[in-house]
Chimera marker file (.cmm) of the C-alpha trace (Angstrom):
<marker_set name="trace">
<marker id="1" x="-2.909" y="15.740" z="16.031" r="1" g="1" b="0" radius="0.5"/>
<marker id="2" x="-0.366" y="18.409" z="16.849" r="1" g="1" b="0" radius="0.5"/>
<marker id="3" x="-1.132" y="20.227" z="20.082" r="1" g="1" b="0" radius="0.5"/>
<marker id="4" x="-0.377" y="23.786" z="21.032" r="1" g="1" b="0" radius="0.5"/>
<marker id="5" x="-1.140" y="26.479" z="23.554" r="1" g="1" b="0" radius="0.5"/>
<marker id="6" x="-0.764" y="30.207" z="23.389" r="1" g="1" b="0" radius="0.5"/>
<marker id="7" x="1.870" y="31.906" z="25.536" r="1" g="1" b="0" radius="0.5"/>
<marker id="8" x="1.651" y="35.304" z="27.255" r="1" g="1" b="0" radius="0.5"/>
<marker id="9" x="3.028" y="36.985" z="24.105" r="1" g="1" b="0" radius="0.5"/>
<marker id="10" x="0.169" y="35.552" z="22.008" r="1" g="1" b="0" radius="0.5"/>
<marker id="11" x="2.350" y="33.026" z="20.149" r="1" g="1" b="0" radius="0.5"/>
<marker id="12" x="1.016" y="29.535" z="19.499" r="1" g="1" b="0" radius="0.5"/>
<marker id="13" x="3.587" y="27.203" z="21.046" r="1" g="1" b="0" radius="0.5"/>
<marker id="14" x="3.885" y="23.559" z="20.022" r="1" g="1" b="0" radius="0.5"/>
<marker id="15" x="3.354" y="21.419" z="23.120" r="1" g="1" b="0" radius="0.5"/>
<marker id="16" x="3.195" y="17.898" z="21.718" r="1" g="1" b="0" radius="0.5"/>
<marker id="17" x="1.191" y="15.471" z="19.665" r="1" g="1" b="0" radius="0.5"/>
<marker id="18" x="-1.611" y="13.067" z="20.342" r="1" g="1" b="0" radius="0.5"/>
<marker id="19" x="-1.761" y="9.336" z="20.059" r="1" g="1" b="0" radius="0.5"/>
<marker id="20" x="-3.500" y="8.028" z="16.960" r="1" g="1" b="0" radius="0.5"/>
<marker id="21" x="-7.142" y="9.028" z="17.117" r="1" g="1" b="0" radius="0.5"/>
<marker id="22" x="-9.875" y="6.424" z="17.128" r="1" g="1" b="0" radius="0.5"/>
<marker id="23" x="-12.260" y="6.574" z="14.174" r="1" g="1" b="0" radius="0.5"/>
<marker id="24" x="-14.939" y="8.157" z="16.363" r="1" g="1" b="0" radius="0.5"/>
<marker id="25" x="-12.549" y="10.777" z="17.755" r="1" g="1" b="0" radius="0.5"/>
<marker id="26" x="-11.193" y="11.483" z="14.281" r="1" g="1" b="0" radius="0.5"/>
<marker id="27" x="-14.702" y="12.071" z="12.943" r="1" g="1" b="0" radius="0.5"/>
<marker id="28" x="-15.574" y="14.311" z="15.904" r="1" g="1" b="0" radius="0.5"/>
<marker id="29" x="-12.526" y="16.532" z="15.516" r="1" g="1" b="0" radius="0.5"/>
<marker id="30" x="-12.661" y="16.568" z="11.693" r="1" g="1" b="0" radius="0.5"/>
<marker id="31" x="-16.050" y="18.256" z="11.877" r="1" g="1" b="0" radius="0.5"/>
<marker id="32" x="-14.506" y="21.115" z="13.857" r="1" g="1" b="0" radius="0.5"/>
<marker id="33" x="-11.403" y="21.731" z="11.715" r="1" g="1" b="0" radius="0.5"/>
<marker id="34" x="-11.099" y="24.378" z="9.026" r="1" g="1" b="0" radius="0.5"/>
<marker id="35" x="-8.268" y="25.625" z="6.803" r="1" g="1" b="0" radius="0.5"/>
<marker id="36" x="-6.222" y="28.462" z="8.312" r="1" g="1" b="0" radius="0.5"/>
<marker id="37" x="-7.719" y="31.906" z="7.688" r="1" g="1" b="0" radius="0.5"/>
<marker id="38" x="-4.254" y="33.375" z="7.127" r="1" g="1" b="0" radius="0.5"/>
<marker id="39" x="-0.660" y="32.266" z="7.522" r="1" g="1" b="0" radius="0.5"/>
<marker id="40" x="-0.509" y="29.479" z="10.090" r="1" g="1" b="0" radius="0.5"/>
<marker id="41" x="1.896" y="30.188" z="12.989" r="1" g="1" b="0" radius="0.5"/>
<marker id="42" x="3.714" y="26.910" z="12.298" r="1" g="1" b="0" radius="0.5"/>
<marker id="43" x="3.966" y="27.268" z="8.515" r="1" g="1" b="0" radius="0.5"/>
<marker id="44" x="7.253" y="25.771" z="7.324" r="1" g="1" b="0" radius="0.5"/>
<marker id="45" x="7.920" y="23.866" z="10.540" r="1" g="1" b="0" radius="0.5"/>
<marker id="46" x="8.679" y="20.150" z="10.580" r="1" g="1" b="0" radius="0.5"/>
<marker id="47" x="7.546" y="17.813" z="13.329" r="1" g="1" b="0" radius="0.5"/>
<marker id="48" x="9.142" y="14.584" z="14.472" r="1" g="1" b="0" radius="0.5"/>
<marker id="49" x="7.101" y="11.399" z="14.270" r="1" g="1" b="0" radius="0.5"/>
<marker id="50" x="8.362" y="10.355" z="17.695" r="1" g="1" b="0" radius="0.5"/>
<marker id="51" x="10.816" y="11.084" z="20.456" r="1" g="1" b="0" radius="0.5"/>
<marker id="52" x="14.372" y="10.625" z="19.167" r="1" g="1" b="0" radius="0.5"/>
<marker id="53" x="13.394" y="9.761" z="15.579" r="1" g="1" b="0" radius="0.5"/>
<marker id="54" x="14.431" y="11.548" z="12.395" r="1" g="1" b="0" radius="0.5"/>
<marker id="55" x="11.178" y="10.589" z="10.623" r="1" g="1" b="0" radius="0.5"/>
<marker id="56" x="8.897" y="13.605" z="10.158" r="1" g="1" b="0" radius="0.5"/>
<marker id="57" x="5.135" y="13.827" z="10.153" r="1" g="1" b="0" radius="0.5"/>
<marker id="58" x="3.057" y="14.912" z="7.183" r="1" g="1" b="0" radius="0.5"/>
<marker id="59" x="1.197" y="17.946" z="8.514" r="1" g="1" b="0" radius="0.5"/>
<marker id="60" x="-1.929" y="19.713" z="7.240" r="1" g="1" b="0" radius="0.5"/>
<marker id="61" x="-2.253" y="23.091" z="8.998" r="1" g="1" b="0" radius="0.5"/>
<marker id="62" x="-5.703" y="24.065" z="10.247" r="1" g="1" b="0" radius="0.5"/>
<marker id="63" x="-7.125" y="27.128" z="11.969" r="1" g="1" b="0" radius="0.5"/>
<marker id="64" x="-5.871" y="26.832" z="15.572" r="1" g="1" b="0" radius="0.5"/>
<marker id="65" x="-9.255" y="27.376" z="17.213" r="1" g="1" b="0" radius="0.5"/>
<marker id="66" x="-10.273" y="23.904" z="18.411" r="1" g="1" b="0" radius="0.5"/>
<marker id="67" x="-9.928" y="22.941" z="22.071" r="1" g="1" b="0" radius="0.5"/>
<marker id="68" x="-9.264" y="19.256" z="22.737" r="1" g="1" b="0" radius="0.5"/>
<marker id="69" x="-9.310" y="17.704" z="26.191" r="1" g="1" b="0" radius="0.5"/>
<marker id="70" x="-6.246" y="15.473" z="26.572" r="1" g="1" b="0" radius="0.5"/>
<marker id="71" x="-4.411" y="13.503" z="29.233" r="1" g="1" b="0" radius="0.5"/>
<marker id="72" x="-0.639" y="13.763" z="29.423" r="1" g="1" b="0" radius="0.5"/>
<marker id="73" x="1.990" y="12.248" z="31.677" r="1" g="1" b="0" radius="0.5"/>
<marker id="74" x="4.461" y="14.347" z="33.645" r="1" g="1" b="0" radius="0.5"/>
<marker id="75" x="7.444" y="13.991" z="31.298" r="1" g="1" b="0" radius="0.5"/>
<marker id="76" x="8.234" y="17.357" z="29.676" r="1" g="1" b="0" radius="0.5"/>
<marker id="77" x="11.311" y="18.320" z="27.681" r="1" g="1" b="0" radius="0.5"/>
<marker id="78" x="13.348" y="21.480" z="28.292" r="1" g="1" b="0" radius="0.5"/>
<marker id="79" x="11.210" y="23.433" z="25.771" r="1" g="1" b="0" radius="0.5"/>
<marker id="80" x="7.977" y="22.609" z="27.656" r="1" g="1" b="0" radius="0.5"/>
<marker id="81" x="6.727" y="19.969" z="25.213" r="1" g="1" b="0" radius="0.5"/>
<marker id="82" x="5.227" y="16.645" z="26.213" r="1" g="1" b="0" radius="0.5"/>
<marker id="83" x="7.749" y="13.849" z="25.743" r="1" g="1" b="0" radius="0.5"/>
<marker id="84" x="5.002" y="11.272" z="25.209" r="1" g="1" b="0" radius="0.5"/>
<marker id="85" x="1.905" y="11.478" z="23.021" r="1" g="1" b="0" radius="0.5"/>
<marker id="86" x="-1.210" y="12.876" z="24.703" r="1" g="1" b="0" radius="0.5"/>
<marker id="87" x="-4.307" y="10.703" z="24.935" r="1" g="1" b="0" radius="0.5"/>
<marker id="88" x="-7.291" y="12.534" z="23.507" r="1" g="1" b="0" radius="0.5"/>
<marker id="89" x="-10.573" y="12.531" z="25.404" r="1" g="1" b="0" radius="0.5"/>
<marker id="90" x="-12.964" y="14.816" z="23.554" r="1" g="1" b="0" radius="0.5"/>
<marker id="91" x="-13.376" y="17.987" z="21.555" r="1" g="1" b="0" radius="0.5"/>
<marker id="92" x="-14.492" y="20.799" z="23.860" r="1" g="1" b="0" radius="0.5"/>
<marker id="93" x="-16.930" y="22.806" z="21.762" r="1" g="1" b="0" radius="0.5"/>
<marker id="94" x="-18.079" y="24.443" z="25.021" r="1" g="1" b="0" radius="0.5"/>
<marker id="95" x="-14.630" y="25.993" z="25.618" r="1" g="1" b="0" radius="0.5"/>
<marker id="96" x="-13.056" y="28.674" z="23.446" r="1" g="1" b="0" radius="0.5"/>
<marker id="97" x="-9.325" y="29.029" z="22.885" r="1" g="1" b="0" radius="0.5"/>
<marker id="98" x="-9.331" y="32.270" z="24.911" r="1" g="1" b="0" radius="0.5"/>
<marker id="99" x="-10.602" y="30.304" z="27.936" r="1" g="1" b="0" radius="0.5"/>
<marker id="100" x="-7.629" y="27.907" z="27.957" r="1" g="1" b="0" radius="0.5"/>
<marker id="101" x="-4.931" y="29.001" z="30.427" r="1" g="1" b="0" radius="0.5"/>
<marker id="102" x="-1.831" y="30.353" z="28.716" r="1" g="1" b="0" radius="0.5"/>
<marker id="103" x="1.187" y="28.079" z="28.507" r="1" g="1" b="0" radius="0.5"/>
<marker id="104" x="2.833" y="28.022" z="31.919" r="1" g="1" b="0" radius="0.5"/>
<marker id="105" x="-0.178" y="29.453" z="33.791" r="1" g="1" b="0" radius="0.5"/>
<marker id="106" x="-1.486" y="26.202" z="35.197" r="1" g="1" b="0" radius="0.5"/>
<marker id="107" x="0.141" y="23.542" z="37.360" r="1" g="1" b="0" radius="0.5"/>
<marker id="108" x="-0.176" y="20.858" z="34.628" r="1" g="1" b="0" radius="0.5"/>
<marker id="109" x="2.240" y="22.629" z="32.290" r="1" g="1" b="0" radius="0.5"/>
<marker id="110" x="5.913" y="23.468" z="32.790" r="1" g="1" b="0" radius="0.5"/>
<link id1="1" id2="2" r="1" g="1" b="0" radius="0.2"/>
<link id1="2" id2="3" r="1" g="1" b="0" radius="0.2"/>
<link id1="3" id2="4" r="1" g="1" b="0" radius="0.2"/>
<link id1="4" id2="5" r="1" g="1" b="0" radius="0.2"/>
<link id1="5" id2="6" r="1" g="1" b="0" radius="0.2"/>
<link id1="6" id2="7" r="1" g="1" b="0" radius="0.2"/>
<link id1="7" id2="8" r="1" g="1" b="0" radius="0.2"/>
<link id1="8" id2="9" r="1" g="1" b="0" radius="0.2"/>
<link id1="9" id2="10" r="1" g="1" b="0" radius="0.2"/>
<link id1="10" id2="11" r="1" g="1" b="0" radius="0.2"/>
<link id1="11" id2="12" r="1" g="1" b="0" radius="0.2"/>
<link id1="12" id2="13" r="1" g="1" b="0" radius="0.2"/>
<link id1="13" id2="14" r="1" g="1" b="0" radius="0.2"/>
<link id1="14" id2="15" r="1" g="1" b="0" radius="0.2"/>
<link id1="15" id2="16" r="1" g="1" b="0" radius="0.2"/>
<link id1="16" id2="17" r="1" g="1" b="0" radius="0.2"/>
<link id1="17" id2="18" r="1" g="1" b="0" radius="0.2"/>
<link id1="18" id2="19" r="1" g="1" b="0" radius="0.2"/>
<link id1="19" id2="20" r="1" g="1" b="0" radius="0.2"/>
<link id1="20" id2="21" r="1" g="1" b="0" radius="0.2"/>
<link id1="21" id2="22" r="1" g="1" b="0" radius="0.2"/>
<link id1="22" id2="23" r="1" g="1" b="0" radius="0.2"/>
<link id1="23" id2="24" r="1" g="1" b="0" radius="0.2"/>
<link id1="24" id2="25" r="1" g="1" b="0" radius="0.2"/>
<link id1="25" id2="26" r="1" g="1" b="0" radius="0.2"/>
<link id1="26" id2="27" r="1" g="1" b="0" radius="0.2"/>
<link id1="27" id2="28" r="1" g="1" b="0" radius="0.2"/>
<link id1="28" id2="29" r="1" g="1" b="0" radius="0.2"/>
<link id1="29" id2="30" r="1" g="1" b="0" radius="0.2"/>
<link id1="30" id2="31" r="1" g="1" b="0" radius="0.2"/>
<link id1="31" id2="32" r="1" g="1" b="0" radius="0.2"/>
<link id1="32" id2="33" r="1" g="1" b="0" radius="0.2"/>
<link id1="33" id2="34" r="1" g="1" b="0" radius="0.2"/>
<link id1="34" id2="35" r="1" g="1" b="0" radius="0.2"/>
<link id1="35" id2="36" r="1" g="1" b="0" radius="0.2"/>
<link id1="36" id2="37" r="1" g="1" b="0" radius="0.2"/>
<link id1="37" id2="38" r="1" g="1" b="0" radius="0.2"/>
<link id1="38" id2="39" r="1" g="1" b="0" radius="0.2"/>
<link id1="39" id2="40" r="1" g="1" b="0" radius="0.2"/>
<link id1="40" id2="41" r="1" g="1" b="0" radius="0.2"/>
<link id1="41" id2="42" r="1" g="1" b="0" radius="0.2"/>
<link id1="42" id2="43" r="1" g="1" b="0" radius="0.2"/>
<link id1="43" id2="44" r="1" g="1" b="0" radius="0.2"/>
<link id1="44" id2="45" r="1" g="1" b="0" radius="0.2"/>
<link id1="45" id2="46" r="1" g="1" b="0" radius="0.2"/>
<link id1="46" id2="47" r="1" g="1" b="0" radius="0.2"/>
<link id1="47" id2="48" r="1" g="1" b="0" radius="0.2"/>
<link id1="48" id2="49" r="1" g="1" b="0" radius="0.2"/>
<link id1="49" id2="50" r="1" g="1" b="0" radius="0.2"/>
<link id1="50" id2="51" r="1" g="1" b="0" radius="0.2"/>
<link id1="51" id2="52" r="1" g="1" b="0" radius="0.2"/>
<link id1="52" id2="53" r="1" g="1" b="0" radius="0.2"/>
<link id1="53" id2="54" r="1" g="1" b="0" radius="0.2"/>
<link id1="54" id2="55" r="1" g="1" b="0" radius="0.2"/>
<link id1="55" id2="56" r="1" g="1" b="0" radius="0.2"/>
<link id1="56" id2="57" r="1" g="1" b="0" radius="0.2"/>
<link id1="57" id2="58" r="1" g="1" b="0" radius="0.2"/>
<link id1="58" id2="59" r="1" g="1" b="0" radius="0.2"/>
<link id1="59" id2="60" r="1" g="1" b="0" radius="0.2"/>
<link id1="60" id2="61" r="1" g="1" b="0" radius="0.2"/>
<link id1="61" id2="62" r="1" g="1" b="0" radius="0.2"/>
<link id1="62" id2="63" r="1" g="1" b="0" radius="0.2"/>
<link id1="63" id2="64" r="1" g="1" b="0" radius="0.2"/>
<link id1="64" id2="65" r="1" g="1" b="0" radius="0.2"/>
<link id1="65" id2="66" r="1" g="1" b="0" radius="0.2"/>
<link id1="66" id2="67" r="1" g="1" b="0" radius="0.2"/>
<link id1="67" id2="68" r="1" g="1" b="0" radius="0.2"/>
<link id1="68" id2="69" r="1" g="1" b="0" radius="0.2"/>
<link id1="69" id2="70" r="1" g="1" b="0" radius="0.2"/>
<link id1="70" id2="71" r="1" g="1" b="0" radius="0.2"/>
<link id1="71" id2="72" r="1" g="1" b="0" radius="0.2"/>
<link id1="72" id2="73" r="1" g="1" b="0" radius="0.2"/>
<link id1="73" id2="74" r="1" g="1" b="0" radius="0.2"/>
<link id1="74" id2="75" r="1" g="1" b="0" radius="0.2"/>
<link id1="75" id2="76" r="1" g="1" b="0" radius="0.2"/>
<link id1="76" id2="77" r="1" g="1" b="0" radius="0.2"/>
<link id1="77" id2="78" r="1" g="1" b="0" radius="0.2"/>
<link id1="78" id2="79" r="1" g="1" b="0" radius="0.2"/>
<link id1="79" id2="80" r="1" g="1" b="0" radius="0.2"/>
<link id1="80" id2="81" r="1" g="1" b="0" radius="0.2"/>
<link id1="81" id2="82" r="1" g="1" b="0" radius="0.2"/>
<link id1="82" id2="83" r="1" g="1" b="0" radius="0.2"/>
<link id1="83" id2="84" r="1" g="1" b="0" radius="0.2"/>
<link id1="84" id2="85" r="1" g="1" b="0" radius="0.2"/>
<link id1="85" id2="86" r="1" g="1" b="0" radius="0.2"/>
<link id1="86" id2="87" r="1" g="1" b="0" radius="0.2"/>
<link id1="87" id2="88" r="1" g="1" b="0" radius="0.2"/>
<link id1="88" id2="89" r="1" g="1" b="0" radius="0.2"/>
<link id1="89" id2="90" r="1" g="1" b="0" radius="0.2"/>
<link id1="90" id2="91" r="1" g="1" b="0" radius="0.2"/>
<link id1="91" id2="92" r="1" g="1" b="0" radius="0.2"/>
<link id1="92" id2="93" r="1" g="1" b="0" radius="0.2"/>
<link id1="93" id2="94" r="1" g="1" b="0" radius="0.2"/>
<link id1="94" id2="95" r="1" g="1" b="0" radius="0.2"/>
<link id1="95" id2="96" r="1" g="1" b="0" radius="0.2"/>
<link id1="96" id2="97" r="1" g="1" b="0" radius="0.2"/>
<link id1="97" id2="98" r="1" g="1" b="0" radius="0.2"/>
<link id1="98" id2="99" r="1" g="1" b="0" radius="0.2"/>
<link id1="99" id2="100" r="1" g="1" b="0" radius="0.2"/>
<link id1="100" id2="101" r="1" g="1" b="0" radius="0.2"/>
<link id1="101" id2="102" r="1" g="1" b="0" radius="0.2"/>
<link id1="102" id2="103" r="1" g="1" b="0" radius="0.2"/>
<link id1="103" id2="104" r="1" g="1" b="0" radius="0.2"/>
<link id1="104" id2="105" r="1" g="1" b="0" radius="0.2"/>
<link id1="105" id2="106" r="1" g="1" b="0" radius="0.2"/>
<link id1="106" id2="107" r="1" g="1" b="0" radius="0.2"/>
<link id1="107" id2="108" r="1" g="1" b="0" radius="0.2"/>
<link id1="108" id2="109" r="1" g="1" b="0" radius="0.2"/>
<link id1="109" id2="110" r="1" g="1" b="0" radius="0.2"/>
</marker_set>
């Protein structure tokens, strides 16, 4: 899964990717995903399959309205993206996107 957070200007910023989801986690998140209602903010972008690789990921854009609880390490690149894949914990259906702190507003992000 590609991960993003909104910045103060309202732009969805790419912040990293997750590790491969377990079957249970994949089923849980799949039930929450929907096609984008308009042009996706990342339409036309390409994403690397891993740090330092030229291989790109096949990406299916979805409506960016699902909150996923993840664990990340402290390695960030100069653009504020996680250098290592995030470990997913659970879909947070009890938290809306507007309730997530903006990128840079909490101590866990650059």
